[in-house]
C-alpha positions in Angstrom: -12.0 8.4 61.2 -8.3 7.5 61.6 -7.4 10.5 59.4 -9.4 12.8 61.6 -7.8 11.4 64.7 -4.4 12.1 63.2 -5.3 15.7 62.5 -6.7 16.1 66.0 -3.4 14.9 67.5 -1.3 17.0 65.2 -3.2 20.2 65.8 -3.1 19.6 69.5 0.6 19.4 69.4 0.8 22.5 67.2 -1.2 24.5 69.8 1.1 23.3 72.5 4.2 24.3 70.4 2.7 27.8 69.7 2.2 28.3 73.5 5.9 27.4 74.1 7.0 29.8 71.3 4.9 32.6 72.8 6.5 32.0 76.3 10.0 32.0 74.8 9.3 35.3 73.0 7.8 36.8 76.1 10.9 35.7 78.2 13.3 37.1 75.5 11.4 40.4 75.3 11.3 40.8 79.1 14.8 39.6 80.2 17.0 40.1 77.1 15.4 43.1 75.6 16.6 42.0 72.1 13.1 41.6 70.7 9.9 43.6 70.8 6.9 42.3 72.6 4.9 43.0 69.5 6.4 39.7 68.1 3.9 37.9 70.5 1.2 38.8 68.0 2.6 36.3 65.5 2.2 33.1 67.7 -1.1 34.5 69.1 -2.5 34.9 65.6 -1.3 31.5 64.6 -2.7 30.0 67.8 -6.2 31.5 67.0 -6.1 30.2 63.5 -5.0 26.7 64.5 -7.6 26.6 67.4 -10.3 27.6 64.9 -9.3 24.9 62.5 -8.9 22.4 65.4 -12.5 23.1 66.5 -13.8 22.4 63.0 -11.8 19.1 63.0 -13.2 18.2 66.4 -16.8 18.8 65.1 -16.1 16.7 62.0 -14.7 13.9 64.2 -17.7 14.1 66.5 -20.1 13.9 63.5 -18.2 11.0 62.1 -18.3 9.1 65.4 -22.1 9.7 65.5 -22.5 8.5 61.9 -20.5 5.3 62.7 -22.8 4.7 65.7 -25.9 5.3 63.5 -24.8 2.7 60.9 -23.7 0.3 63.5 -27.2 0.3 65.0 -28.6 0.0 61.5 -26.6 -3.2 60.8 -27.7 -4.5 64.2 -31.3 -4.0 63.2 -30.8 -5.8 59.9 -29.0 -8.7 61.7 -31.7 -8.9 64.4 -29.2 -7.7 67.1 -31.1 -4.5 67.9 -32.5 -5.1 71.4 -30.9 -2.7 73.8 -29.9 -0.1 71.2 -33.0 2.0 71.0 -35.7 3.7 73.1 -36.8 1.3 75.8 -38.6 3.7 78.2 -42.3 2.9 79.0 -44.8 5.5 77.8 -47.6 6.8 80.0 -49.9 7.2 77.0 -49.8 3.4 76.5 -51.3 2.5 79.8 -54.9 2.8 78.7 -54.4 1.1 75.4 -56.3 -2.2 74.7 -53.3 -3.7 72.9 -50.0 -1.9 73.6 -48.8 -4.1 76.4 -50.2 -7.3 74.9 -48.3 -6.7 71.6 -45.0 -5.4 73.1 -45.3 -2.0 71.5 -43.1 -0.2 74.0 -40.3 -1.1 76.4 -37.3 -3.4 76.0 -37.3 -5.5 72.8 -40.5 -3.6 71.6 -41.8 -2.5 68.2 -41.1 1.1 69.2 -37.4 0.3 70.0 -37.1 -1.3 66.6 -38.7 1.5 64.6 -37.9 4.8 66.3 -34.9 6.8 65.1 -36.3 10.1 66.3 -34.0 12.8 67.8 -36.8 14.8 69.4 -39.7 14.2 71.8 -42.0 15.3 69.0 -40.8 12.5 66.7 -41.2 9.9 69.4 -44.7 11.2 70.4 -45.9 11.2 66.7 -44.6 7.7 66.1 -46.1 6.4 69.4 -49.5 8.1 68.5 -49.5 6.3 65.1 -48.9 3.0 66.8 -51.6 3.6 69.5 -54.3 5.0 67.2 -55.4 3.6 63.8 -55.2 6.3 61.1 -57.7 6.9 58.3 -56.8 5.1 55.1 -56.4 8.4 53.2 -53.6 9.4 55.6 -52.0 5.9 55.4 -51.9 6.1 51.6 -50.1 9.5 51.9 -47.6 8.0 54.3 -46.9 5.2 51.9 -46.0 7.7 49.2 -43.8 9.7 51.7 -42.1 6.6 53.0 -41.4 5.4 49.5 -39.8 8.7 48.6 -37.7 8.8 51.8 -36.7 5.1 51.7 -33.5 5.8 49.7 -32.6 9.1 51.3 -29.7 7.8 53.3 -27.9 11.2 53.5 -31.0 12.8 54.9 -31.5 10.1 57.5 -27.8 10.3 58.5 -27.9 14.1 58.8 -31.1 14.0 60.9 -29.5 11.4 63.1 -26.2 13.2 63.8 -27.0 16.9 63.9 -26.8 18.8 67.1 -24.2 20.7 69.2 -20.7 19.4 69.2 -20.2 16.9 72.0 -23.9 16.4 72.4 -24.8 12.8 72.8 -27.2 11.1 70.4 -30.2 11.5 72.7 -33.8 12.6 72.5 -34.0 16.4 72.9 -36.5 19.3 72.6 -39.4 19.5 75.0 -42.4 20.4 72.9 -45.0 20.9 75.6 -42.8 23.3 77.5 -41.6 25.2 74.4 -45.2 25.5 73.0 -46.5 26.7 76.4 -43.8 29.4 76.6 -44.2 30.4 72.9 -48.0 30.8 73.1 -48.4 32.4 76.5 -50.0 35.9 76.6 -47.8 38.9 76.2 -46.5 40.3 79.5 -44.8 43.5 78.3 -47.3 45.4 76.2 -45.9 49.0 76.7 -43.4 49.2 73.8 -42.4 52.7 74.8 -40.8 51.1 77.9 -38.4 49.2 75.7 -37.1 52.4 74.1 -37.1 54.0 77.5 -34.9 51.2 78.9 -32.5 51.6 76.0 -32.3 55.4 76.6 -31.8 54.9 80.3 -29.0 52.4 79.7 -27.2 55.0 77.4 -27.7 57.7 80.0 -26.2 55.4 82.7 -23.2 54.8 80.5 -22.8 58.5 80.0 -23.2 59.1 83.7 -20.5 56.5 84.5 -18.2 58.3 82.0 -18.9 61.7 83.7 -18.2 60.1 87.1 -15.0 58.6 86.0 -13.7 61.8 84.3 -14.9 64.5 86.8 -15.7 62.6 89.9 -19.3 63.8 89.8 -21.6 60.8 90.5 -24.9 62.5 90.9 -26.1 62.0 87.2 -25.3 58.3 87.3 -27.0 57.8 90.7 -30.1 59.6 89.5 -30.4 57.5 86.4 -29.8 54.3 88.5 -32.6 55.2 90.9 -35.0 55.6 87.9 -33.8 52.2 86.5 -34.2 50.4 89.8 -37.8 51.8 90.1 -38.8 50.6 86.6 -37.1 47.2 87.1 -38.9 46.7 90.4 -42.3 47.7 88.9 -41.7 45.1 86.1 -40.3 42.4 88.3 -43.4 40.2 88.3 -43.9 40.4 84.5 -40.2 39.8 83.9 -40.4 36.6 86.0 -43.3 35.4 83.9 -41.4 36.0 80.7 -38.3 34.1 82.0 -40.3 31.4 83.9 -39.5 27.9 82.6 -37.1 29.0 79.9 -34.4 26.6 81.1 -36.5 23.6 80.0 -38.7 25.1 77.3 -35.8 26.6 75.4 -33.3 23.7 75.8 -31.9 22.0 72.8 -32.7 24.8 70.4 -29.5 24.1 68.5 -30.8 20.6 67.7 -34.2 21.9 66.6 -32.7 24.7 64.4 -30.3 22.2 62.8 -33.1 19.7 62.0 -35.3 22.5 60.6 -32.5 23.8 58.4 -31.7 20.3 57.1 -35.4 19.7 56.2 -35.7 23.1 54.5 -32.9 22.2 52.2 -34.3 18.9 51.1 -36.4 18.7 47.9 -39.6 16.7 48.1 -42.2 15.5 45.6 -44.9 13.6 47.5 -47.9 15.6 48.6 -47.5 15.0 52.3 -43.8 15.9 52.4 -44.4 19.1 50.4 -47.1 20.1 52.9 -44.8 19.5 55.8 -42.1 21.5 54.2 -44.5 24.4 53.8 -45.3 24.3 57.5 -41.6 25.0 58.3 -41.8 28.7 57.5 -43.3 31.6 59.5 -44.2 34.8 57.6 -41.9 33.7 54.8 -39.0 33.4 57.4 -37.5 29.9 57.6 -38.2 28.2 60.9 -34.5 27.4 61.3 -33.6 31.1 61.2 -36.3 32.0 63.6 -35.2 29.3 66.1 -31.6 30.3 65.6 -32.6 33.9 66.6 -34.4 32.5 69.6 -31.2 30.6 70.6 -29.3 33.9 70.6 -32.0 35.4 72.9 -31.6 32.3 75.2 -27.9 33.0 75.4 -28.7 36.5 76.6 -31.2 35.1 79.2 -28.6 32.6 80.4 -25.9 35.3 80.7 -28.0 37.0 83.4 -26.6 34.4 85.8 -23.1 35.7 85.2 -21.6 37.6 88.1 -20.4 40.4 85.9 -23.8 40.8 84.2 -25.5 40.8 87.6 -23.5 43.9 88.5 -24.4 45.6 85.3 -28.0 44.4 85.1 -29.7 47.5 86.5 -27.5 50.1 85.0 -27.8 48.6 81.5 -31.5 47.6 82.1 -30.2 44.2 80.7 -33.1 42.0 82.0 -35.7 44.4 80.8 -34.2 44.6 77.3 -33.7 40.8 77.0 -37.4 40.3 78.1 -38.6 42.7 75.5 -36.5 40.8 72.9 -38.1 37.5 73.9 -41.6 39.0 73.8 -40.9 40.5 70.3 -39.9 37.0 69.2 -43.0 35.5 70.6 -45.2 38.0 68.9 -43.5 37.4 65.6 -43.2 33.6 65.7 -45.1 32.2 68.7 -48.1 31.0 66.7 -45.9 29.2 64.2 -44.1 27.1 66.8 -46.9 24.5 66.9 -46.7 23.9 63.2 -42.9 23.6 63.3 -42.9 21.1 66.1 -45.7 19.0 64.4 -43.9 19.1 61.1 -40.6 18.0 62.6 -42.3 15.3 64.6 -44.2 13.9 61.6 -41.1 14.0 59.5 -39.1 12.1 62.1 -41.8 9.5 62.3 -41.9 9.1 58.5 -38.0 8.8 58.4 -38.2 6.1 61.1 -40.6 4.1 59.1 -38.6 4.7 55.9 -35.5 3.4 57.6 -37.4 0.3 58.7 -38.6 -0.2 55.1 -35.1 0.3 53.7 -33.6 -2.2 56.2 -36.4 -4.8 55.5 -36.9 -4.6 51.7 -39.0 -7.8 51.6 -41.7 -6.3 53.8 -44.5 -4.8 51.6 -47.1 -2.2 52.3 -50.5 -3.6 53.1 -53.5 -3.4 50.7 -56.6 -1.8 52.0 -60.0 -3.0 50.7 -63.6 -2.0 51.1 -66.4 -4.1 52.4 -67.1 -6.1 55.5 -64.3 -6.3 58.0 -61.6 -8.7 56.8 -58.0 -9.8 57.3 -56.1 -11.9 54.9 -52.3 -12.5 55.2 -50.0 -14.7 53.2 -46.8 -15.8 54.9 -47.4 -13.7 58.0 -44.6 -13.4 60.4 -43.7 -11.5 63.6 -41.4 -8.5 63.1 -39.8 -8.8 66.5 -38.7 -12.4 66.0 -35.4 -12.9 64.1 -36.1 -13.8 60.5 -34.1 -17.0 60.7 -36.3 -18.2 63.5 -39.7 -16.8 62.4 -42.3 -19.3 61.2 -44.8 -17.9 58.8 -48.5 -18.7 58.4 -51.3 -17.8 56.1 -54.2 -16.3 58.1 -57.7 -15.6 56.7 -60.6 -14.0 58.5 -62.9 -13.1 55.6 -66.1 -13.9 53.9 -68.5 -15.9 56.1 -65.8 -16.5 58.7 -65.8 -13.9 61.4 -63.4 -15.4 63.9 -60.8 -18.1 64.2 -60.8 -20.4 67.2 -57.3 -21.7 67.5 -56.8 -24.7 69.7 -53.5 -26.2 70.6 -51.3 -27.5 73.4 -49.1 -25.4 75.7 -46.1 -23.7 73.9 -47.5 -24.5 70.5 -47.4 -20.9 69.4 -51.0 -19.7 69.7 -50.2 -16.5 71.6 -47.3 -15.7 69.2 -49.5 -16.1 66.2 -52.1 -13.8 67.7 -49.4 -11.3 68.4 -48.2 -11.5 64.9 -51.7 -10.8 63.6 -52.1 -7.9 66.0 -48.7 -6.2 65.6 -48.9 -6.4 61.8 -52.3 -4.8 61.9 -50.9 -2.0 64.1 -48.1 -1.5 61.5 -50.6 -1.5 58.7 -52.8 1.1 60.4 -49.7 3.3 61.2 -48.7 3.4 57.5 -45.7 1.1 57.8 -44.7 -2.0 55.9 -45.7 -5.4 57.3 -44.0 -8.7 57.9 -45.8 -10.8 55.3 -45.7 -11.7 51.7 -49.0 -10.0 51.3 -51.5 -8.4 53.7 -55.0 -7.4 52.6 -57.3 -5.9 55.1 -60.1 -3.4 55.8 -59.4 -0.6 58.4 -59.3 -2.3 61.8 -58.8 -1.3 65.5 -56.9 -3.9 67.5 -58.2 -4.9 70.9 -56.4 -7.7 72.8 -56.7 -9.7 76.0 -53.4 -11.6 76.0 -51.4 -10.3 78.9 -53.9 -9.7 81.7 -52.7 -9.8 85.3 -54.1 -9.4 88.7 -53.4 -6.2 90.7 -52.5 -6.1 94.4 -52.9 -2.3 94.4 -56.4 -2.3 92.9 -57.4 -5.5 94.8 -58.5 -7.3 91.6 -58.0 -10.9 90.6 -56.8 -12.0 87.1 -60.3 -13.1 86.2 -61.9 -9.8 87.2 -59.1 -7.9 85.3 -59.9 -10.1 82.3 -63.6 -9.6 82.2 -63.1 -5.9 82.7 -60.9 -5.9 79.7 -63.5 -7.8 77.8 -66.1 -5.2 78.7 -63.9 -2.5 77.2 -63.3 -4.5 74.1 -67.1 -5.1 73.6 -67.8 -1.4 74.1 -65.2 -0.6 71.5 -66.7 -3.0 69.0 -69.6 -0.8 68.3 -67.4 2.0 67.1 -65.4 2.7 63.9 -63.1 1.3 62.5 -64.3 -2.3 63.3 -62.4 -4.2 66.0 -60.0 -7.0 65.5 -60.2 -8.8 68.8 -57.4 -11.1 70.0 -58.5 -13.2 73.0 -55.9 -15.6 74.5 -57.1 -18.4 76.7 -60.5 -16.8 77.0 -61.9 -16.8 80.6 -59.5 -19.4 81.9 -60.0 -18.1 85.5 -63.4 -19.8 86.0 -64.9 -23.3 85.8 -65.5 -25.1 82.5 -69.3 -24.6 82.4 -69.2 -20.8 83.2 -66.2 -20.5 80.8 -68.1 -22.0 77.9 -71.3 -19.9 78.6 -69.3 -16.7 79.0 -67.0 -17.3 76.0 -70.0 -17.9 73.7 -71.7 -14.8 74.9 -68.6 -12.6 74.5 -67.7 -13.9 71.1 -71.3 -13.6 69.9 -71.6 -10.0 71.1 -68.3 -9.0 69.4 -69.3 -10.6 66.1 -72.8 -9.2 66.2 -71.3 -5.7 66.6 -69.2 -6.1 63.4 -65.9 -7.3 64.9 -63.6 -10.0 63.7 -60.9 -11.8 65.5 -59.1 -14.7 67.0 -59.7 -16.8 70.1 -57.1 -19.2 71.4 -57.6 -22.1 73.8 -56.2 -25.3 75.0 -59.6 -26.2 76.5 -61.2 -28.3 73.9 -64.6 -27.7 75.3 -64.5 -24.2 73.9 -64.1 -25.6 70.4 -67.8 -26.7 70.6 -69.2 -23.1 70.9 -72.5 -22.9 69.1 -74.0 -19.5 69.7 -71.6 -17.9 67.3 -72.6 -20.5 64.7 -73.8 -20.2 61.1 -70.2 -20.8 60.0 -69.0 -17.6 61.5 -66.5 -19.4 63.8 -63.8 -21.5 62.1 -61.7 -24.0 64.1 -58.0 -24.1 63.5 -55.1 -25.6 65.5 -51.4 -25.8 66.1 -50.0 -29.2 67.0 -46.9 -30.8 68.5 -44.9 -34.0 68.5 -42.8 -35.8 71.1 -39.6 -37.2 69.6 -36.9 -38.8 71.8 -38.4 -37.5 74.9 -38.6 -33.9 73.7 -41.4 -31.7 72.6 -41.3 -30.7 69.0 -43.3 -27.8 67.5 -43.6 -26.7 63.9 -45.8 -23.6 64.7 -47.8 -24.1 61.5 -51.5 -23.3 61.5 -53.8 -26.1 60.4 -57.6 -26.6 59.8 -59.8 -28.2 62.5 -59.6 -28.9 66.2 -56.4 -30.2 67.8 -56.6 -33.9 68.5 -54.2 -34.2 71.5 -52.8 -32.3 74.4 -49.3 -32.2 75.9 -50.0 -31.1 79.5 -49.4 -34.6 81.1 -46.4 -35.2 78.9 -44.8 -31.9 79.8 -45.2 -32.7 83.5 -43.5 -36.1 83.0 -40.7 -34.5 81.0 -39.7 -32.2 83.9 -39.9 -35.1 86.4 -43.3 -34.9 87.9 -44.9 -38.3 88.7 -48.3 -38.2 86.9 
């Protein structure tokens, strides 16, 4: 980096020196007449050469700065300092999820912020979709093979992270919906003879302008111009449709072309990666070259706003010819755009998971088993908690046991344990490594009621919001894959009698429909639920100790019902007289 900075300063000084030399030569030629003005070509040629080399150095410097930023963020993730360095924006597609908010999938300090290294909206959308929707096991196994192959491809991940126009910030670019809509819209200019007529009229206008300039006769030029204006006016509506939305749809094409070109050069061996690479070509033409051609057309479209081109637009039939060029590109490649975007998006999602796997080598892939719904994890931890602070537990919901009822006092870690189970299941069903020594499970769909709040806008209480969520979870339980339910402080918004009756009914319905899960409570009355009996419900607990006037938690899961509570002690510790 220091070497590039030095070259940058040296070349800047050389350019300034060459300008001074050119001014001296010009002054000498004009006022002293001892030297020919042709000598100005020497500093001019040198300036062009130095400027060209300087531009290349500036690009290298920009790429080096981006690479430094990429590796700095990577070290931050490894050292658990990553919050605030990634994508923290909320996602509209997560609002209807039965677990996204409960498990901190999106937003500040979220799983998505930790995982995503995508440069495009397609990559972010693909990764988000994998986190929000459990995938078939066959696809997950393919992703495991792809991630294993990509894990050590540091150069590929670095290139994908820093590519783009010089000076462009490391931001998410390319708008897939707008680009796809533009690429696949119906053809507006179907009369190909008009394209050649426009070219002929432009040549006749140039010839007419030459005749006007040489002879003073302007009639030929004006006649041609009248015909051109008539044709352009008749095509105005169709031209507007061709150019409509191109400012957004065709933005960041340099980034897309660069990413495509880099992926096209990379050799792959795993089946999924080979298939994705095949999708990057259209009619045997590499997608990168097709997008680069489209970028050139976009430059022509943008140049229509130039004052000089506005004056020449009608005589040269410029807008008409550019519109025909855009239509020709759409006919040739429009149907391939969808496969290009999907391939880039999936590749970026796989690279994001591969980077996570590389940075957390102790996290294994989960093992999928057949049979009744089950979840077995050894040394399970929460991936969003720093490793030094993370307490791990072994969790088993298998065999005759269909649900765990975890009791414990306030702040004992019940919710965190449930979130650890849920978020690792989400990672497993997305094809990613998990934070555990070992995780063995059947395909599962997470459904949680952990963070349920009232709504002033909808006029609903917390209790009503919770039972509505429970209704959705029960409805999902009858579908495939089976549900893994996570119910925190179940039905705490009602009296103890109704709570026990309702909790027994809900848990019984879920288990009867093939679901497995975890219920947490600090209300010991719920540990006496009978309707889910026959050994299907196993009591577990987390406990605490008070030492020297302070609450101590070890966050370790134990068998049986908790034998004490800390509510009164907590109130006393903060000064309440109870």
